[in-house]
N, C-alpha and C positions, 0 to 999 in steps of 0.2 A: 091649533096644537094641543088643546085640552086633553084630546084622546090618548096623548101619549103621556100624561101626567102619571098613571099606574106605572108604567115602565121605568120612566126616570125615578120614580121614588123606589122601586125595586133596585135600580143601579146603585142609588145613593147608600141605601140601607145596607145592601150586601158588600159593597166595597168597604164600607166603614167598618163592618164587623171583621172581614177577612179578605185581604188581598195581599200580593207578593210584590207590590211594586218596590219598597224599600229593600225587600231582600234581593230582588233582581238588581238593584241599583249597587249594592253590596258586592255581588258576584262581578258585575261589569267593572266597578272603579276599583275597589279593593283587590279583587283577586287577580284582575288582568293589568289595571293601571292605565297610564296615558296611551294613546291610540292615534300617533301621527300617521297620515298617509304614507304608504310605503313601508310601514314598520310590521315586523312579526306580530306584535301585540295586536295591532289592528285586525290582521286576519284571525288572532286567537279570538278577538272580540265578535268577529262574525261568525265563526264557528261555534262560539257559545251561544249567539243570538238564535241560530238555526235550531240547535238543540234544544233550547228553552221554550221556542215557538211550537217545536214538535212536540214537546213534553205537555205542553198545554193542550194539545189534539187539534190544532188548527189544519186547515186545508191547504193544498198547494205550498207548502213551506220549500222554498228555494234560495239559491243564490245565483245572481246574474253577474257575469264578469264584467269588469271595469278596469281599464287602465288609468293609472292615478299618478302624479307628479311624485317624485321621492326627493326631499330636501333634509340635509342632514346638519344639525347644529354643530356637532363638535364643541371643543372647548373654547371657551370665550371669557373675556374679562374687559373691564374699563377701569382705568386708574386716572385719578387726578394727579399729574405730576407737578404742577406749579399753580397756586403759590404755596401749597403744602401737599403731602403725599396722602392719599387716600382712596379707598376703593369706591367706586361708584357702582351702585345696584343696577344690573342691566339684564336683558335677555335680546339676543339677535331677533331681528325680524324676519319671519318666514319667507324665503325666497330671495334673501340677501346674499350677495356674494361674500366670501372671506376678505380678510385684510392681507393675507400672505403671511410667511413665517415671520417676519419681523414687525408685524402689527403696523399699525400708523400712529405717529405721535405727532401732534399739531396744535397750534392754538385754536381756541374756540372763538367763534362769534355766535352769540345768542340772540334770536329773534322771537317775539311773541306771536307773530302771524307773518302770512305769505305778504301781506302788503308792507309790513316792516322789512322784509327781505327786499323786496322790489325796489324799495327806495334806497337801498345801500349801492355805492359805487362798486364795480366788479373787484376792484383792488381790495376791497374791505374783506372780501369773501374768497378769493383765490388762495389756494393752499391751506384754508383753515377747515376745521371740523364745525359744520353747521348744526346748533343745537335748536331746535323747535320748540319753544316754552309755551305752547298754547294750552290754556288751563281748560279743561271740562267742567262747566257749569254743575252746580249742585242739582240733583233731582227735583223736579217741578211736576206737581200734580196735574198742571196744565200743558206744560211743554215737554215733560219726559224728560229723558237722561241728557240731551245735548251731544249724543254719540255722533250723529251724523255731521255735526260743524267741527269737530275734533279729529275723527278718524281719518278725514282726508290727509291731515299731516303724517300720519302713519302710511298710509297708502303711497303717498307723492313725495314726501319730504326727500327721499334721495334722488330723484329726478330734478326736482327743484333745486336742490343744493348742487348737483353736478353740473347743471345747465350755466351755473354762475361761477364754476371753477372750485368749488368745494371738493375736499378729499374724503369726507365721510359725513354722515348725517346721525344725529342723535335726537330722539323724539320723546318728549315728555310722554310718560304713559297715560293712556285713555282711562283715567279713572278721576273722580272727585275726592275720593278718600285713599291714603295712602299710609301704610306703616312701613315705608322704604320698599316697597314692594314694586317691582317692574312687571309690566303687562306686555307680553308678546303679541302677535297677530300678523296678518299677511301685509307685504308691500309688493310693489309692481315695479318693473322698470318700462313703463309705457314711453311712446314717443317716437318709436322708430329705431333702426338697427344703429344709427348715428349716435344716439344717447349714450353716453359714457356712464358705466356702471360703477358706483361707489358702494361701500359697505353702509349699512345702516342697522341700528338697534335702538330700542326702546329703553330709556333710562328711569330711575323712580322720579315720583315727583319731588323728593326731597333733594335729588342729585340736580335736577334741572334747574330748580329755583336757588340752589345755592350757586350754580354757574352764573345765574342772571344776576344774583347780588353782588359777586365779585365784579362782574362787568359794570354794573351801575355805579361802582365805587372807583371805576377807572383801573381795575386790576384786570389784565387778560390771562384768563385761565390757560392753563396747558394740559391736554389729556391725551393717554395712549389707549388706543382701542387695538384690541386683538380678538380675531373671529376666524374659526376654522369652517365656517359655513359652506356648504357645497350642494350644488345641484347635482343629483346622480340619475338625472333622467326620468323614465317612467318606470312603474313597478305594478303587478298585477294586484286587483283587489275586487271587492264584491259589493254590490247592494243586497240587502237580505228582504225577501218578501214572504208574506202568510197572508191567509185570507180566511173569512166566514163567507161562503159563496150563497148569494140571494137566491130565494124560492122562486121568484118570478121573473126578474130581469137580471139574470147573472153577469150579461154583459155590460151592464152599466155599473159603474165603480165609483166607491166612495174611498179616498186614500187618508189614511191618517200616518203621522210618522215623525221622525227627527233623524238627525245625523249621526253615525256610530263613530266617526272620527273625532278625535281632539287634538288639542297642541300637546306638545312633548313635556309640558311642566304640568303639575298638579295630576289630577285623574279625570279631569273633564267631567266632574259629577252634575253640576248645574248645565255646562256648556259641552256636549248635550245629553249626557247619560240621563238625565231626569226626563228629557223629552222621548227619548227611545223606550225607556220602560214604562213611561205613562202610556205610551201608544201599545206597546206590547200588552200590558196590563188592562188596558181598555178592550182589547179583543177578547182576553181572557174572562173579563167579568161578563162580557155578553154570552160568551159560550157557556159559562157555568150556569148563567140564568136561561139558558135556551132562547135567546132573544136572537132570532134568525130574520132579517130584513128582507125586503122585496131584492134590493140590490146587494152586490157584493160589497164588504168592506174589506179593504186591502190594507194591512200594515206593509209600508216601505220604511227601511232603515237605509239612508243614504250614505255612501262612503263619500270622503273628500270634501265637505262642504267648506272646511276651514281654508284650503289654500289652492281652490280650484275647481269646484262646484261639478268636478268630472261624473259623479254618481247622479246628479240631478239631469245633467245634459245626456248622459247615458240612458236615464229612465226614459225621458221624453223621447229620444229618437228610437227607442226599442217599443215604445207602447203608444205612440202618437195617432194610431189607428183606432185605439180602443176609446171607448165613451168614459170619459172621467166627468162624473156630474159635479164632485166637490172634492176636496182636499183640505185637510187641517194639518198644519205643522206646528210642533212645539219646539221653539228654540229661543226661548227668552228666560230659561231657568224653571225649577221647579217649585215656584213660589206659588202663593195663594192665587188660584185662577180669578179673573175679573170678569172675563166673558171671551169675545171674539173680535178679531179685525177681519174685515171683509175687503176683498179687490176683485173685481171683475172687468174683463174687456169690455163687454156691452153694458153700458151705464144705465139704460133703460131696465135691462134685467137686473142690475144691480139694486135698483131701486125698489122693485118688486121683492128682491131677495131680503133686503133691509127689513121689511115688514114681516116677511116670514120667519126670518132669523130672530127678530126680537121676541115673536111668540114662543120660539124654541127656548130662547134663553130665560125667559120669563119662568120656565119651569126649574132652573137653576137657580132661582133666588133662595132656596134653603142653604146654599152654600156660596152665597154671595157672588155667583158668577154670571150675572144677567146682563152686563154692559156690552153694547154693540158699537163698534166704531168701524170707519171706513179708512181704508190706506194699506200700508205695507202688510203682507200676510207673511212673508219668509222666503228666503233665497232659495231653497229647494223646491219648495211648492209652488213658487212664483214662476217657474219655467213651465208650468202646464196652463198658465193665464192665456197665451195665443190660442190655446184649443177650444176656449170658452169655458173652462172650468171655473166654478166658483172657488176661489182660493181664500182660504181662512187661516188666520194665524191665532194660535191659543194667547190669549192676553192675561198676563199676570201682574202682580205687584211688584213692580221693577226697582223699588228703591235701594236694595241692596246689591242687584245683580252685578253692577261693576266695580264694587269693592273688590271681588275675587276673580273677574272675568279674565281669562287668559293669564294666569297666574300659578305659581306653587300651591296656592291656597284653595284652588277649585276643587275640593275634596267632599266626601260623602258626608262629613259632620256638618257641613254648611247646609244641608238640605233636611228640611222637617218632614217627617214621615207622613203626618196629617195633609200637609199642604200638598205632597207628591200624591197623596190619594186622591185629593180633590181635583189635581190636574187629570189624573186617570178617569175619574167619574166625568167631569167635564168633555173630555174627549169621546169617552164611551157613549154618553148620552146624545151629543151631537151628531156623532157618528150613525148611532142606530136610527135618529129621527130622520136625518138627510137620506140615509139609505131606504127609508121604510115610506116616506111621504108618497102619495099616489103620483104627483108631478114632481119634476125636477125642480130643484131649487132655482128660483128666477122665472119660472113659468107661472101665469095667470091662471 
C-alpha cells in the first residue's frame, strides 16, 4: 500500500487546511433540525443534500424514492403520583402506541433484568406499569459501551411486560451518564398478532433509580403516563446518491455514507449528521484533489435507519445486481476516528482483506486511525453483506457517544470540527484506496 502514501498525505493536508464538513453539519442540523422519518424536515434535509452534492460538482447526483414509516410522538408526560407528586423526565419510544386521552395511572413494579421479571408471579405484574431498571455499564476500552446488552430492554420491554399483564412499560434510558436526560429510540411489538400492545417510554436514569429506591424501602410508587403517540402508516422519502465515476472499472462500486434521518429530539448531530457530512466531504476532498480512482465511489445517504431501515433495504433491492466491492458506513458519531471494523460473508476473503486493510490503515497513522477490528460494520451497509461486499464501519472514540445519544442534547456544539475533519479524511483515504486497488479487497 506504500504506493498510496502520497495520495493519503495530500488528503490529510488538504482537508486540514480547508474543508466544509463542519459548515455542512451546521446547515443540516442548525438550519433544518431534527429529521424523523415521514417528517417535512427529513425531506428538506434530503433536498439540501442533493443541492450540496451538486454544488460540489459530483456526478449522478439523484434521489431514489423510498416509502418509510411515519410515527408521530405528540404530547407526552410521566408523573409520579405517589408517594409524592413529581414530573419524571421521559421520551416515548418510537413505534409505541399512545395511552388514550385519559392516560394510564397505575402502581409500579421495578425489575433490574428480564430474569427478575421472569421470577415474579403473574399477580405481582398484572395491572402494573413495569419499569425496567437495567443499568448500562460504563464505557470500557476492551468491552466498549455495553449498548447491546441493555438496548434489548428498549426493544422488547413492552412485549415482555404485556405478556405478563403489565399495562405499560418504562425503560431506564440507555446511557451510563445522565443529567436527568431521557434517551429515545425504537421499540417493536414482535411476537405475532395476538401479542397485546401497551405504551412504552424511556425515563431518565434518575427517574428509574428513584422508583427502584422506593420499592426497595417497601413503598409502592404510583405513576401516571400520558402519550399521544400514533402510527400514521407510510410516507414518501428518498435515499440520496452521488458519485465520482471510476476511470477504468466504473461498474465496480465502493459505497460510503451514513443515514440522513434522526429522531425528533435534538438535531441528530452525532447520530448521524456527522456521518453524512463526513461522507459528503470525503467525496468533495477527492474531487478537489482530482483523485479519480479506477472504480466508482458512491455516496449514499440512507433514509429511515432509526426506525425501520427502509432506505437500506430499498437500496439493496434496487442495486443488488451491481458489483459492490466495499462499503464504509459512519454511524458512531463524529468523534476522533480510530480505524475501521471489517465484516465479510466469506471468511477466507475476510482473512485476506484484513492484511490488505491493515496496510491501508497504516497510512493513516498520522491521524491515529490505524486500528483494524472485525465485527459489526453498521446497520445500513450491513444489508450489502450477502452480496459479497466487504462491509466496513468507521470506528471512532466512543467514550462520549451514549451521553447524548437519542436525546435533546445531540446538537452541533457536541461535535469537534477537527475530529469531524479526521472522520472525513479517513473515509476519503479508505474509499480512494479501495476503489483504486488493482484487485478487489479480499482477492489475493
